[in-house]
C-alpha positions as CSV (number, residue, x, y, z in Angstrom):
1,M,10.8,5.9,-10.8
2,I,7.5,3.3,-11.5
3,T,7.9,-0.4,-12.3
4,Q,5.4,-1.9,-13.6
5,R,5.0,-6.0,-14.3
6,P,2.5,-6.6,-17.4
7,S,-0.5,-8.2,-16.0
8,A,-0.3,-11.0,-18.4
9,G,2.7,-12.2,-20.3
10,V,2.7,-13.9,-23.9
11,G,0.3,-16.0,-24.9
12,P,-3.7,-15.9,-25.0
13,A,-5.2,-13.1,-22.4
14,P,-7.1,-14.1,-19.0
15,P,-11.0,-14.9,-19.4
16,F,-11.3,-12.4,-17.1
17,L,-10.2,-9.0,-15.8
18,M,-7.5,-8.3,-14.0
19,S,-7.3,-5.3,-11.7
20,R,-4.8,-2.8,-11.9
21,V,-2.5,-2.4,-8.5
22,L,-0.2,0.6,-7.4
23,V,2.1,0.2,-4.8
24,L,3.1,3.5,-3.4
25,F,6.3,2.9,-1.3
26,A,7.6,5.2,1.3
27,H,10.8,4.1,3.5
28,P,13.4,6.8,4.5
29,A,15.8,5.1,5.0
30,L,15.4,1.9,3.4
31,E,19.4,1.2,2.9
32,K,18.8,0.2,6.2
33,S,15.8,-2.1,6.1
34,R,16.1,-5.8,5.5
35,V,12.2,-6.6,5.4
36,H,11.2,-3.8,2.9
37,R,13.9,-4.1,0.4
38,R,12.8,-7.6,0.5
39,L,9.3,-6.4,0.0
40,L,9.8,-4.0,-2.6
41,H,11.6,-6.3,-4.6
42,V,8.6,-8.8,-4.8
43,A,6.1,-6.0,-5.4
44,R,8.1,-4.7,-8.8
45,G,8.1,-8.4,-9.8
46,A,4.5,-9.1,-9.0
47,R,2.2,-9.6,-12.0
48,G,-0.4,-6.6,-12.2
49,V,1.3,-4.4,-9.9
50,S,3.0,-0.9,-10.3
51,V,5.3,0.3,-7.8
52,Q,6.0,3.8,-7.5
53,D,9.1,4.5,-4.8
54,L,8.1,8.1,-3.4
55,Y,11.5,8.6,-1.4
56,E,13.2,8.0,-4.7
57,E,11.4,10.7,-6.7
58,Y,10.9,13.1,-4.2
59,P,13.6,12.9,-2.2
60,D,13.1,17.2,-1.7
61,F,9.2,16.6,-1.1
62,D,8.5,18.0,-4.2
63,V,5.6,15.9,-5.4
64,D,4.6,16.1,-8.8
65,V,0.6,16.4,-8.1
66,R,-0.9,16.0,-11.5
67,R,1.7,13.0,-12.2
68,E,0.5,11.2,-9.2
69,Q,-3.0,11.5,-10.1
70,A,-2.8,9.9,-13.6
71,L,-0.9,7.4,-11.8
72,L,-4.2,6.6,-9.3
73,L,-6.6,7.2,-12.4
74,E,-4.3,4.5,-14.4
75,H,-4.8,2.4,-11.5
76,D,-7.7,0.3,-9.7
77,V,-6.1,-0.5,-6.1
78,I,-3.8,2.2,-4.4
79,L,-1.4,0.6,-1.6
80,F,0.5,2.2,0.4
81,Q,3.4,0.1,2.0
82,F,5.5,1.6,4.7
83,P,7.2,1.2,7.9
84,V,5.4,2.6,10.7
85,Y,7.5,5.4,12.3
86,W,5.8,6.9,15.8
87,Y,2.6,5.4,15.2
88,S,2.2,6.7,11.9
89,A,3.4,6.6,8.4
90,P,6.3,8.5,7.3
91,A,6.3,12.4,6.4
92,L,6.6,12.1,2.8
93,V,3.2,9.6,3.2
94,K,1.4,12.7,4.8
95,Q,3.2,15.3,2.4
96,W,2.0,12.9,-0.9
97,E,-2.2,12.9,0.4
98,D,-2.1,17.0,1.7
99,L,-1.4,17.8,-2.0
100,V,-2.1,15.1,-4.6
101,L,-5.9,14.4,-2.6
102,E,-7.0,17.6,-3.5
103,H,-10.4,19.0,-2.9
104,G,-12.9,18.9,-5.9
105,W,-10.6,16.3,-7.5
106,A,-10.3,13.4,-4.6
107,Y,-12.9,14.7,-2.1
108,G,-16.1,17.5,-1.5
109,S,-17.9,19.3,-4.4
110,G,-17.3,17.2,-7.7
111,G,-14.6,15.3,-6.0
112,R,-15.3,11.7,-7.4
113,Q,-11.9,10.7,-9.6
114,L,-11.3,8.3,-7.2
115,E,-14.5,6.6,-6.7
116,G,-15.0,3.2,-6.6
117,K,-11.2,2.1,-6.2
118,R,-10.0,-0.1,-3.5
119,M,-7.5,1.6,-1.4
120,G,-5.3,-0.7,1.2
121,V,-1.9,-0.5,3.3
122,A,1.1,-3.3,3.9
123,V,2.7,-2.2,6.7
124,T,5.2,-3.6,8.7
125,T,6.1,-3.0,12.8
126,G,9.0,-3.8,14.3
127,G,7.2,-4.8,17.7
128,R,5.5,-8.3,17.7
129,A,1.2,-7.9,17.2
130,A,0.8,-8.4,21.1
131,A,1.9,-4.8,21.7
132,Y,-0.3,-3.4,19.6
133,T,-3.2,-4.3,21.8
134,A,-5.4,-2.4,24.6
135,Q,-3.2,-4.4,27.5
136,G,0.1,-3.8,25.1
137,L,2.5,-1.7,25.1
138,N,1.4,0.8,22.5
139,R,-2.2,0.6,23.8
140,F,-3.8,0.8,21.0
141,T,-4.7,-1.7,18.0
142,M,-3.0,-0.9,14.2
143,D,-6.7,-0.1,13.4
144,D,-6.5,2.3,15.5
145,F,-3.6,4.0,14.6
146,L,-4.6,3.4,11.1
147,R,-7.7,5.2,11.2
148,P,-6.8,8.4,9.3
149,I,-5.9,6.5,6.4
150,E,-8.9,4.7,6.1
151,Q,-11.2,8.0,6.8
152,T,-9.1,9.3,3.8
153,A,-10.3,6.4,1.7
154,V,-14.1,6.9,2.7
155,L,-13.4,10.5,2.2
156,C,-12.3,9.7,-0.9
157,R,-15.3,7.5,-1.7
158,M,-12.9,4.7,-2.1
159,R,-13.1,1.4,-0.8
160,W,-10.9,0.7,2.2
161,L,-9.5,-3.1,2.3
162,P,-8.2,-4.7,5.5
163,P,-4.4,-3.7,6.7
164,Y,-2.0,-6.2,5.1
165,L,0.4,-6.3,8.4
166,I,4.0,-7.9,8.8
167,Q,4.7,-7.6,12.7
168,G,8.1,-8.2,15.2
169,T,10.3,-6.9,12.3
170,H,13.1,-6.9,14.7
171,L,13.4,-10.6,15.7
172,M,13.3,-11.9,12.3
173,D,16.0,-13.8,10.8
174,A,16.4,-14.3,7.0
175,A,14.1,-17.4,6.0
176,A,11.6,-15.5,8.0
177,I,11.5,-12.5,5.9
178,D,11.7,-14.4,2.5
179,E,8.4,-16.4,4.0
180,H,6.8,-13.5,4.3
181,A,7.7,-11.6,1.1
182,Q,6.5,-14.7,-0.6
183,A,3.2,-14.2,1.5
184,Y,3.0,-10.5,0.2
185,R,3.2,-11.4,-3.5
186,T,0.5,-13.6,-3.1
187,H,-1.5,-10.8,-1.7
188,L,-0.4,-8.3,-4.4
189,E,-1.0,-10.6,-7.3
190,S,-4.7,-11.9,-5.5
191,L,-5.7,-8.5,-5.4
192,A,-4.7,-8.0,-9.3
193,A,-6.6,-11.0,-9.9
194,D,-9.7,-9.7,-8.7
195,G,-11.2,-7.7,-11.3
196,T,-13.7,-6.3,-9.2
197,T,-13.2,-2.8,-10.3
198,H,-15.6,-1.7,-7.6
199,G,-15.0,-4.5,-5.2
200,S,-14.6,-4.9,-1.5
201,G,-11.4,-6.2,-1.5
202,H,-10.7,-9.4,0.3
203,G,-10.0,-10.4,3.7
204,A,-7.9,-9.4,6.2
205,A,-4.2,-10.7,5.9
206,Y,-2.4,-10.5,9.5
207,V,0.9,-11.4,9.4
208,G,2.5,-11.6,12.5
């Protein structure tokens, strides 16, 4: 079920146009996650942010294409939030992309429905940032591993945002998790506060 925090509270409207942020959350084992449960909680409370929990909505992977497309049209910033599994996104993210981003709608001839919107990711890795370098255990950077999603955004004529990374989660204590959660809320609300409909996004937020 999608949750949404109003973009403005009681009182006069702010003197700027806020962007509407959609977090597409995907975690196949949320009950085992310390970090993403906390991140999901703050995302649901962030101003100007809607959250769509894909595994909650589609446990059988039967994605409602028209509903998902309507959500995309209603928002200015699309942010995938997920843990990195085997150097990639969880399987439902790929299923969502395959079905929702249709030729003639999202890309290709006549496919301009997402043009000018911003897309990015907020991802976690159990390993530390040092493991994701040319000299590290995993041999490639997170930018390398996220390239397919970046290219998906480009093909759909969207603006790619620098990845928001939270790394080394296996070693985090409760205080560190809370610190990252509050930083994530700030990041989400900064995206919403940037009312540039066709903007190029914010600088990289590498949180390690």
